[in-house]
Jmol script that loads the backbone (N, CA, C; Angstrom):
load data "model"
ATOM      1  N   MET A   1     -73.062  42.665  70.731  1.00  0.00           N
ATOM      2  CA  MET A   1     -72.312  41.581  71.342  1.00  0.00           C
ATOM      3  C   MET A   1     -73.106  41.024  72.519  1.00  0.00           C
ATOM      4  N   SER A   2     -73.291  39.728  72.526  1.00  0.00           N
ATOM      5  CA  SER A   2     -74.078  39.149  73.593  1.00  0.00           C
ATOM      6  C   SER A   2     -73.272  38.207  74.479  1.00  0.00           C
ATOM      7  N   LYS A   3     -72.381  37.465  73.919  1.00  0.00           N
ATOM      8  CA  LYS A   3     -71.645  36.468  74.678  1.00  0.00           C
ATOM      9  C   LYS A   3     -70.302  37.022  75.142  1.00  0.00           C
ATOM     10  N   ASN A   4     -69.939  36.690  76.381  1.00  0.00           N
ATOM     11  CA  ASN A   4     -68.663  37.154  76.926  1.00  0.00           C
ATOM     12  C   ASN A   4     -67.481  36.540  76.197  1.00  0.00           C
ATOM     13  N   ARG A   5     -67.625  35.296  75.773  1.00  0.00           N
ATOM     14  CA  ARG A   5     -66.534  34.622  75.076  1.00  0.00           C
ATOM     15  C   ARG A   5     -66.320  35.187  73.669  1.00  0.00           C
ATOM     16  N   GLU A   6     -67.336  35.830  73.113  1.00  0.00           N
ATOM     17  CA  GLU A   6     -67.172  36.476  71.812  1.00  0.00           C
ATOM     18  C   GLU A   6     -66.446  37.805  71.958  1.00  0.00           C
ATOM     19  N   ILE A   7     -66.525  38.421  73.125  1.00  0.00           N
ATOM     20  CA  ILE A   7     -65.872  39.707  73.360  1.00  0.00           C
ATOM     21  C   ILE A   7     -64.428  39.491  73.781  1.00  0.00           C
ATOM     22  N   LEU A   8     -64.203  38.705  74.837  1.00  0.00           N
ATOM     23  CA  LEU A   8     -62.845  38.417  75.320  1.00  0.00           C
ATOM     24  C   LEU A   8     -62.315  37.212  74.561  1.00  0.00           C
ATOM     25  N   LEU A   9     -61.379  37.422  73.652  1.00  0.00           N
ATOM     26  CA  LEU A   9     -60.870  36.323  72.836  1.00  0.00           C
ATOM     27  C   LEU A   9     -59.792  35.531  73.566  1.00  0.00           C
ATOM     28  N   ARG A  10     -58.788  36.240  74.136  1.00  0.00           N
ATOM     29  CA  ARG A  10     -57.723  35.548  74.872  1.00  0.00           C
ATOM     30  C   ARG A  10     -56.929  36.572  75.671  1.00  0.00           C
ATOM     31  N   PRO A  11     -56.259  36.127  76.734  1.00  0.00           N
ATOM     32  CA  PRO A  11     -55.377  37.045  77.463  1.00  0.00           C
ATOM     33  C   PRO A  11     -54.050  37.209  76.727  1.00  0.00           C
ATOM     34  N   VAL A  12     -53.405  38.334  76.950  1.00  0.00           N
ATOM     35  CA  VAL A  12     -52.083  38.580  76.377  1.00  0.00           C
ATOM     36  C   VAL A  12     -51.049  38.031  77.353  1.00  0.00           C
ATOM     37  N   VAL A  13     -50.202  37.132  76.865  1.00  0.00           N
ATOM     38  CA  VAL A  13     -49.165  36.535  77.708  1.00  0.00           C
ATOM     39  C   VAL A  13     -47.824  37.062  77.232  1.00  0.00           C
ATOM     40  N   SER A  14     -47.356  38.092  77.904  1.00  0.00           N
ATOM     41  CA  SER A  14     -46.053  38.662  77.606  1.00  0.00           C
ATOM     42  C   SER A  14     -45.400  39.033  78.927  1.00  0.00           C
ATOM     43  N   GLU A  15     -44.140  39.351  78.876  1.00  0.00           N
ATOM     44  CA  GLU A  15     -43.414  39.683  80.096  1.00  0.00           C
ATOM     45  C   GLU A  15     -43.998  40.930  80.759  1.00  0.00           C
ATOM     46  N   LYS A  16     -44.325  41.914  79.966  1.00  0.00           N
ATOM     47  CA  LYS A  16     -44.866  43.156  80.517  1.00  0.00           C
ATOM     48  C   LYS A  16     -46.260  42.936  81.116  1.00  0.00           C
ATOM     49  N   SER A  17     -47.130  42.215  80.410  1.00  0.00           N
ATOM     50  CA  SER A  17     -48.483  42.005  80.927  1.00  0.00           C
ATOM     51  C   SER A  17     -48.474  41.129  82.183  1.00  0.00           C
ATOM     52  N   MET A  18     -47.561  40.194  82.266  1.00  0.00           N
ATOM     53  CA  MET A  18     -47.470  39.360  83.469  1.00  0.00           C
ATOM     54  C   MET A  18     -46.959  40.163  84.669  1.00  0.00           C
ATOM     55  N   SER A  19     -46.057  41.103  84.449  1.00  0.00           N
ATOM     56  CA  SER A  19     -45.557  41.914  85.555  1.00  0.00           C
ATOM     57  C   SER A  19     -46.619  42.902  86.038  1.00  0.00           C
ATOM     58  N   LEU A  20     -47.516  43.334  85.164  1.00  0.00           N
ATOM     59  CA  LEU A  20     -48.580  44.259  85.558  1.00  0.00           C
ATOM     60  C   LEU A  20     -49.695  43.586  86.353  1.00  0.00           C
ATOM     61  N   GLN A  21     -49.783  42.263  86.286  1.00  0.00           N
ATOM     62  CA  GLN A  21     -50.836  41.558  87.005  1.00  0.00           C
ATOM     63  C   GLN A  21     -50.729  41.726  88.508  1.00  0.00           C
ATOM     64  N   SER A  22     -49.519  41.914  89.029  1.00  0.00           N
ATOM     65  CA  SER A  22     -49.365  42.115  90.467  1.00  0.00           C
ATOM     66  C   SER A  22     -49.971  43.451  90.907  1.00  0.00           C
ATOM     67  N   LYS A  23     -50.132  44.390  89.962  1.00  0.00           N
ATOM     68  CA  LYS A  23     -50.740  45.693  90.258  1.00  0.00           C
ATOM     69  C   LYS A  23     -52.239  45.709  89.968  1.00  0.00           C
ATOM     70  N   GLY A  24     -52.794  44.580  89.539  1.00  0.00           N
ATOM     71  CA  GLY A  24     -54.224  44.509  89.243  1.00  0.00           C
ATOM     72  C   GLY A  24     -54.577  44.962  87.846  1.00  0.00           C
ATOM     73  N   VAL A  25     -53.613  44.900  86.912  1.00  0.00           N
ATOM     74  CA  VAL A  25     -53.841  45.308  85.524  1.00  0.00           C
ATOM     75  C   VAL A  25     -53.724  44.068  84.640  1.00  0.00           C
ATOM     76  N   TYR A  26     -54.775  43.783  83.874  1.00  0.00           N
ATOM     77  CA  TYR A  26     -54.815  42.605  83.014  1.00  0.00           C
ATOM     78  C   TYR A  26     -55.047  43.044  81.575  1.00  0.00           C
ATOM     79  N   THR A  27     -54.440  42.318  80.633  1.00  0.00           N
ATOM     80  CA  THR A  27     -54.519  42.667  79.220  1.00  0.00           C
ATOM     81  C   THR A  27     -55.163  41.520  78.448  1.00  0.00           C
ATOM     82  N   PHE A  28     -56.129  41.862  77.585  1.00  0.00           N
ATOM     83  CA  PHE A  28     -56.848  40.877  76.787  1.00  0.00           C
ATOM     84  C   PHE A  28     -56.875  41.319  75.334  1.00  0.00           C
ATOM     85  N   ILE A  29     -56.900  40.340  74.417  1.00  0.00           N
ATOM     86  CA  ILE A  29     -57.240  40.592  73.025  1.00  0.00           C
ATOM     87  C   ILE A  29     -58.757  40.467  72.945  1.00  0.00           C
ATOM     88  N   VAL A  30     -59.417  41.507  72.425  1.00  0.00           N
ATOM     89  CA  VAL A  30     -60.879  41.527  72.393  1.00  0.00           C
ATOM     90  C   VAL A  30     -61.358  41.656  70.953  1.00  0.00           C
ATOM     91  N   ASP A  31     -62.652  41.473  70.769  1.00  0.00           N
ATOM     92  CA  ASP A  31     -63.265  41.614  69.456  1.00  0.00           C
ATOM     93  C   ASP A  31     -63.093  43.039  68.962  1.00  0.00           C
ATOM     94  N   ILE A  32     -62.845  43.207  67.677  1.00  0.00           N
ATOM     95  CA  ILE A  32     -62.531  44.519  67.109  1.00  0.00           C
ATOM     96  C   ILE A  32     -63.708  45.484  67.212  1.00  0.00           C
ATOM     97  N   GLY A  33     -64.933  44.984  67.271  1.00  0.00           N
ATOM     98  CA  GLY A  33     -66.113  45.849  67.338  1.00  0.00           C
ATOM     99  C   GLY A  33     -66.651  46.078  68.734  1.00  0.00           C
ATOM    100  N   SER A  34     -65.976  45.570  69.752  1.00  0.00           N
ATOM    101  CA  SER A  34     -66.486  45.708  71.117  1.00  0.00           C
ATOM    102  C   SER A  34     -66.139  47.081  71.695  1.00  0.00           C
ATOM    103  N   THR A  35     -66.973  47.536  72.621  1.00  0.00           N
ATOM    104  CA  THR A  35     -66.761  48.822  73.269  1.00  0.00           C
ATOM    105  C   THR A  35     -66.174  48.607  74.662  1.00  0.00           C
ATOM    106  N   LYS A  36     -65.758  49.705  75.294  1.00  0.00           N
ATOM    107  CA  LYS A  36     -65.193  49.619  76.640  1.00  0.00           C
ATOM    108  C   LYS A  36     -66.224  49.099  77.640  1.00  0.00           C
ATOM    109  N   GLN A  37     -67.469  49.520  77.494  1.00  0.00           N
ATOM    110  CA  GLN A  37     -68.523  49.067  78.407  1.00  0.00           C
ATOM    111  C   GLN A  37     -68.783  47.572  78.259  1.00  0.00           C
ATOM    112  N   GLU A  38     -68.747  47.066  77.029  1.00  0.00           N
ATOM    113  CA  GLU A  38     -68.941  45.632  76.801  1.00  0.00           C
ATOM    114  C   GLU A  38     -67.791  44.824  77.385  1.00  0.00           C
ATOM    115  N   VAL A  39     -66.566  45.323  77.239  1.00  0.00           N
ATOM    116  CA  VAL A  39     -65.401  44.628  77.796  1.00  0.00           C
ATOM    117  C   VAL A  39     -65.488  44.611  79.320  1.00  0.00           C
ATOM    118  N   LYS A  40     -65.852  45.732  79.915  1.00  0.00           N
ATOM    119  CA  LYS A  40     -65.978  45.818  81.379  1.00  0.00           C
ATOM    120  C   LYS A  40     -67.013  44.823  81.893  1.00  0.00           C
ATOM    121  N   LYS A  41     -68.175  44.772  81.246  1.00  0.00           N
ATOM    122  CA  LYS A  41     -69.228  43.853  81.669  1.00  0.00           C
ATOM    123  C   LYS A  41     -68.803  42.396  81.490  1.00  0.00           C
ATOM    124  N   ALA A  42     -68.101  42.097  80.398  1.00  0.00           N
ATOM    125  CA  ALA A  42     -67.656  40.725  80.140  1.00  0.00           C
ATOM    126  C   ALA A  42     -66.651  40.262  81.187  1.00  0.00           C
ATOM    127  N   VAL A  43     -65.703  41.120  81.566  1.00  0.00           N
ATOM    128  CA  VAL A  43     -64.708  40.757  82.584  1.00  0.00           C
ATOM    129  C   VAL A  43     -65.387  40.573  83.932  1.00  0.00           C
ATOM    130  N   GLN A  44     -66.314  41.457  84.270  1.00  0.00           N
ATOM    131  CA  GLN A  44     -67.012  41.337  85.542  1.00  0.00           C
ATOM    132  C   GLN A  44     -67.839  40.060  85.609  1.00  0.00           C
ATOM    133  N   ASP A  45     -68.514  39.698  84.522  1.00  0.00           N
ATOM    134  CA  ASP A  45     -69.345  38.497  84.497  1.00  0.00           C
ATOM    135  C   ASP A  45     -68.509  37.217  84.509  1.00  0.00           C
ATOM    136  N   MET A  46     -67.421  37.190  83.743  1.00  0.00           N
ATOM    137  CA  MET A  46     -66.635  35.957  83.624  1.00  0.00           C
ATOM    138  C   MET A  46     -65.807  35.664  84.871  1.00  0.00           C
ATOM    139  N   PHE A  47     -65.234  36.685  85.485  1.00  0.00           N
ATOM    140  CA  PHE A  47     -64.277  36.465  86.567  1.00  0.00           C
ATOM    141  C   PHE A  47     -64.762  36.923  87.936  1.00  0.00           C
ATOM    142  N   ASN A  48     -65.969  37.483  88.041  1.00  0.00           N
ATOM    143  CA  ASN A  48     -66.536  37.958  89.315  1.00  0.00           C
ATOM    144  C   ASN A  48     -65.606  38.928  90.031  1.00  0.00           C
ATOM    145  N   VAL A  49     -65.189  39.965  89.341  1.00  0.00           N
ATOM    146  CA  VAL A  49     -64.315  41.001  89.896  1.00  0.00           C
ATOM    147  C   VAL A  49     -64.949  42.365  89.635  1.00  0.00           C
ATOM    148  N   ALA A  50     -64.446  43.385  90.341  1.00  0.00           N
ATOM    149  CA  ALA A  50     -64.892  44.760  90.117  1.00  0.00           C
ATOM    150  C   ALA A  50     -63.861  45.470  89.247  1.00  0.00           C
ATOM    151  N   VAL A  51     -64.294  46.018  88.139  1.00  0.00           N
ATOM    152  CA  VAL A  51     -63.399  46.685  87.192  1.00  0.00           C
ATOM    153  C   VAL A  51     -63.418  48.187  87.468  1.00  0.00           C
ATOM    154  N   LYS A  52     -62.230  48.758  87.608  1.00  0.00           N
ATOM    155  CA  LYS A  52     -62.116  50.194  87.832  1.00  0.00           C
ATOM    156  C   LYS A  52     -62.227  50.956  86.518  1.00  0.00           C
ATOM    157  N   ASN A  53     -61.397  50.616  85.531  1.00  0.00           N
ATOM    158  CA  ASN A  53     -61.503  51.240  84.209  1.00  0.00           C
ATOM    159  C   ASN A  53     -60.890  50.348  83.138  1.00  0.00           C
ATOM    160  N   VAL A  54     -61.164  50.713  81.885  1.00  0.00           N
ATOM    161  CA  VAL A  54     -60.726  49.936  80.728  1.00  0.00           C
ATOM    162  C   VAL A  54     -60.112  50.896  79.707  1.00  0.00           C
ATOM    163  N   HIS A  55     -58.952  50.535  79.196  1.00  0.00           N
ATOM    164  CA  HIS A  55     -58.310  51.271  78.106  1.00  0.00           C
ATOM    165  C   HIS A  55     -58.256  50.327  76.908  1.00  0.00           C
ATOM    166  N   THR A  56     -58.529  50.852  75.715  1.00  0.00           N
ATOM    167  CA  THR A  56     -58.460  50.027  74.514  1.00  0.00           C
ATOM    168  C   THR A  56     -57.440  50.611  73.540  1.00  0.00           C
ATOM    169  N   VAL A  57     -56.788  49.711  72.798  1.00  0.00           N
ATOM    170  CA  VAL A  57     -55.767  50.094  71.831  1.00  0.00           C
ATOM    171  C   VAL A  57     -55.951  49.223  70.592  1.00  0.00           C
ATOM    172  N   LYS A  58     -55.952  49.851  69.413  1.00  0.00           N
ATOM    173  CA  LYS A  58     -55.956  49.075  68.183  1.00  0.00           C
ATOM    174  C   LYS A  58     -54.525  48.730  67.818  1.00  0.00           C
ATOM    175  N   VAL A  59     -54.291  47.478  67.484  1.00  0.00           N
ATOM    176  CA  VAL A  59     -52.976  47.017  67.051  1.00  0.00           C
ATOM    177  C   VAL A  59     -53.062  46.808  65.547  1.00  0.00           C
ATOM    178  N   TYR A  60     -52.378  47.669  64.813  1.00  0.00           N
ATOM    179  CA  TYR A  60     -52.452  47.644  63.354  1.00  0.00           C
ATOM    180  C   TYR A  60     -51.541  46.566  62.774  1.00  0.00           C
ATOM    181  N   PRO A  61     -51.828  46.111  61.544  1.00  0.00           N
ATOM    182  CA  PRO A  61     -51.054  45.018  60.946  1.00  0.00           C
ATOM    183  C   PRO A  61     -49.595  45.393  60.688  1.00  0.00           C
ATOM    184  N   LYS A  62     -48.751  44.371  60.747  1.00  0.00           N
ATOM    185  CA  LYS A  62     -47.333  44.533  60.426  1.00  0.00           C
ATOM    186  C   LYS A  62     -47.028  43.681  59.196  1.00  0.00           C
ATOM    187  N   LYS A  63     -46.058  44.120  58.418  1.00  0.00           N
ATOM    188  CA  LYS A  63     -45.637  43.356  57.249  1.00  0.00           C
ATOM    189  C   LYS A  63     -44.777  42.177  57.697  1.00  0.00           C
ATOM    190  N   ARG A  64     -45.019  41.028  57.114  1.00  0.00           N
ATOM    191  CA  ARG A  64     -44.223  39.834  57.357  1.00  0.00           C
ATOM    192  C   ARG A  64     -43.750  39.291  56.022  1.00  0.00           C
ATOM    193  N   ARG A  65     -42.520  38.804  56.001  1.00  0.00           N
ATOM    194  CA  ARG A  65     -41.986  38.229  54.775  1.00  0.00           C
ATOM    195  C   ARG A  65     -41.896  36.724  54.934  1.00  0.00           C
ATOM    196  N   ILE A  66     -42.469  36.001  54.013  1.00  0.00           N
ATOM    197  CA  ILE A  66     -42.407  34.546  53.979  1.00  0.00           C
ATOM    198  C   ILE A  66     -41.810  34.160  52.631  1.00  0.00           C
ATOM    199  N   ARG A  67     -40.561  33.714  52.658  1.00  0.00           N
ATOM    200  CA  ARG A  67     -39.773  33.420  51.460  1.00  0.00           C
ATOM    201  C   ARG A  67     -39.723  34.635  50.548  1.00  0.00           C
ATOM    202  N   ASN A  68     -40.374  34.584  49.394  1.00  0.00           N
ATOM    203  CA  ASN A  68     -40.301  35.713  48.474  1.00  0.00           C
ATOM    204  C   ASN A  68     -41.623  36.478  48.390  1.00  0.00           C
ATOM    205  N   ALA A  69     -42.511  36.268  49.335  1.00  0.00           N
ATOM    206  CA  ALA A  69     -43.802  36.946  49.325  1.00  0.00           C
ATOM    207  C   ALA A  69     -43.998  37.724  50.624  1.00  0.00           C
ATOM    208  N   PHE A  70     -44.788  38.764  50.557  1.00  0.00           N
ATOM    209  CA  PHE A  70     -45.115  39.550  51.744  1.00  0.00           C
ATOM    210  C   PHE A  70     -46.561  39.295  52.145  1.00  0.00           C
ATOM    211  N   SER A  71     -46.796  39.317  53.430  1.00  0.00           N
ATOM    212  CA  SER A  71     -48.152  39.224  53.946  1.00  0.00           C
ATOM    213  C   SER A  71     -48.263  40.176  55.131  1.00  0.00           C
ATOM    214  N   LYS A  72     -49.437  40.284  55.688  1.00  0.00           N
ATOM    215  CA  LYS A  72     -49.652  41.155  56.838  1.00  0.00           C
ATOM    216  C   LYS A  72     -50.300  40.362  57.957  1.00  0.00           C
ATOM    217  N   THR A  73     -49.990  40.761  59.198  1.00  0.00           N
ATOM    218  CA  THR A  73     -50.698  40.188  60.339  1.00  0.00           C
ATOM    219  C   THR A  73     -52.086  40.815  60.375  1.00  0.00           C
ATOM    220  N   LYS A  74     -52.988  40.226  61.129  1.00  0.00           N
ATOM    221  CA  LYS A  74     -54.341  40.776  61.149  1.00  0.00           C
ATOM    222  C   LYS A  74     -54.453  41.906  62.169  1.00  0.00           C
ATOM    223  N   ILE A  75     -55.439  42.764  61.972  1.00  0.00           N
ATOM    224  CA  ILE A  75     -55.671  43.869  62.880  1.00  0.00           C
ATOM    225  C   ILE A  75     -56.349  43.325  64.142  1.00  0.00           C
ATOM    226  N   GLN A  76     -55.936  43.823  65.301  1.00  0.00           N
ATOM    227  CA  GLN A  76     -56.465  43.348  66.571  1.00  0.00           C
ATOM    228  C   GLN A  76     -56.796  44.531  67.460  1.00  0.00           C
ATOM    229  N   LYS A  77     -57.531  44.253  68.528  1.00  0.00           N
ATOM    230  CA  LYS A  77     -57.841  45.265  69.522  1.00  0.00           C
ATOM    231  C   LYS A  77     -57.464  44.707  70.885  1.00  0.00           C
ATOM    232  N   LYS A  78     -56.685  45.500  71.641  1.00  0.00           N
ATOM    233  CA  LYS A  78     -56.231  45.103  72.964  1.00  0.00           C
ATOM    234  C   LYS A  78     -56.997  45.909  73.997  1.00  0.00           C
ATOM    235  N   ALA A  79     -57.379  45.270  75.095  1.00  0.00           N
ATOM    236  CA  ALA A  79     -58.033  45.961  76.200  1.00  0.00           C
ATOM    237  C   ALA A  79     -57.178  45.792  77.442  1.00  0.00           C
ATOM    238  N   ILE A  80     -56.849  46.907  78.080  1.00  0.00           N
ATOM    239  CA  ILE A  80     -56.085  46.898  79.320  1.00  0.00           C
ATOM    240  C   ILE A  80     -57.079  47.195  80.437  1.00  0.00           C
ATOM    241  N   VAL A  81     -57.322  46.210  81.288  1.00  0.00           N
ATOM    242  CA  VAL A  81     -58.361  46.276  82.309  1.00  0.00           C
ATOM    243  C   VAL A  81     -57.709  46.478  83.673  1.00  0.00           C
ATOM    244  N   VAL A  82     -58.124  47.531  84.385  1.00  0.00           N
ATOM    245  CA  VAL A  82     -57.623  47.824  85.725  1.00  0.00           C
ATOM    246  C   VAL A  82     -58.711  47.427  86.716  1.00  0.00           C
ATOM    247  N   LEU A  83     -58.350  46.569  87.673  1.00  0.00           N
ATOM    248  CA  LEU A  83     -59.307  46.105  88.675  1.00  0.00           C
ATOM    249  C   LEU A  83     -59.265  46.979  89.923  1.00  0.00           C
ATOM    250  N   GLU A  84     -60.365  46.947  90.682  1.00  0.00           N
ATOM    251  CA  GLU A  84     -60.412  47.640  91.967  1.00  0.00           C
ATOM    252  C   GLU A  84     -59.419  46.984  92.925  1.00  0.00           C
ATOM    253  N   LYS A  85     -59.001  47.726  93.960  1.00  0.00           N
ATOM    254  CA  LYS A  85     -58.067  47.177  94.949  1.00  0.00           C
ATOM    255  C   LYS A  85     -58.671  45.962  95.635  1.00  0.00           C
ATOM    256  N   GLY A  86     -57.838  44.959  95.843  1.00  0.00           N
ATOM    257  CA  GLY A  86     -58.281  43.751  96.524  1.00  0.00           C
ATOM    258  C   GLY A  86     -58.791  42.658  95.605  1.00  0.00           C
ATOM    259  N   TYR A  87     -58.978  42.933  94.337  1.00  0.00           N
ATOM    260  CA  TYR A  87     -59.454  41.930  93.384  1.00  0.00           C
ATOM    261  C   TYR A  87     -58.300  41.440  92.515  1.00  0.00           C
ATOM    262  N   SER A  88     -58.383  40.178  92.122  1.00  0.00           N
ATOM    263  CA  SER A  88     -57.419  39.608  91.185  1.00  0.00           C
ATOM    264  C   SER A  88     -58.094  38.468  90.439  1.00  0.00           C
ATOM    265  N   ILE A  89     -57.531  38.104  89.307  1.00  0.00           N
ATOM    266  CA  ILE A  89     -58.054  36.993  88.502  1.00  0.00           C
ATOM    267  C   ILE A  89     -57.075  35.838  88.685  1.00  0.00           C
ATOM    268  N   GLU A  90     -57.473  34.869  89.483  1.00  0.00           N
ATOM    269  CA  GLU A  90     -56.592  33.756  89.841  1.00  0.00           C
ATOM    270  C   GLU A  90     -56.327  32.816  88.664  1.00  0.00           C
ATOM    271  N   SER A  91     -57.282  32.678  87.756  1.00  0.00           N
ATOM    272  CA  SER A  91     -57.096  31.733  86.655  1.00  0.00           C
ATOM    273  C   SER A  91     -56.053  32.190  85.640  1.00  0.00           C
ATOM    274  N   LEU A  92     -55.662  33.465  85.676  1.00  0.00           N
ATOM    275  CA  LEU A  92     -54.650  33.975  84.751  1.00  0.00           C
ATOM    276  C   LEU A  92     -53.271  34.077  85.374  1.00  0.00           C
ATOM    277  N   LYS A  93     -53.136  33.752  86.643  1.00  0.00           N
ATOM    278  CA  LYS A  93     -51.838  33.852  87.324  1.00  0.00           C
ATOM    279  C   LYS A  93     -50.903  32.772  86.822  1.00  0.00           C
ATOM    280  N   VAL A  94     -49.654  33.157  86.575  1.00  0.00           N
ATOM    281  CA  VAL A  94     -48.620  32.220  86.159  1.00  0.00           C
ATOM    282  C   VAL A  94     -47.605  32.146  87.279  1.00  0.00           C
ATOM    283  N   THR A  95     -47.343  30.939  87.761  1.00  0.00           N
ATOM    284  CA  THR A  95     -46.383  30.794  88.866  1.00  0.00           C
ATOM    285  C   THR A  95     -45.049  30.328  88.383  1.00  0.00           C
TER     286      THR A  95
END
end "model"
wireframe off; spacefill off
backbone 0.3
color backbone group
């Protein structure tokens, strides 16, 4: 992985992830093949912050029913990024 935008796909916008932002914890959907070190470097480069640690979670597909057919959602990888004290990502703040 070379590009930061290829690693960090999008932030997770949910009630829980927004409430954790006040504690310096941010959640992103990342590329399925990326490692914790790549995610840490990408967040540090894109947002100019110091990352304390990174947790990753695979989100497995769920069954969805559309009329009389079944399909599955795609597999994703979530990264929960904890920042050092005093740092925050202003571009992700929702007021």
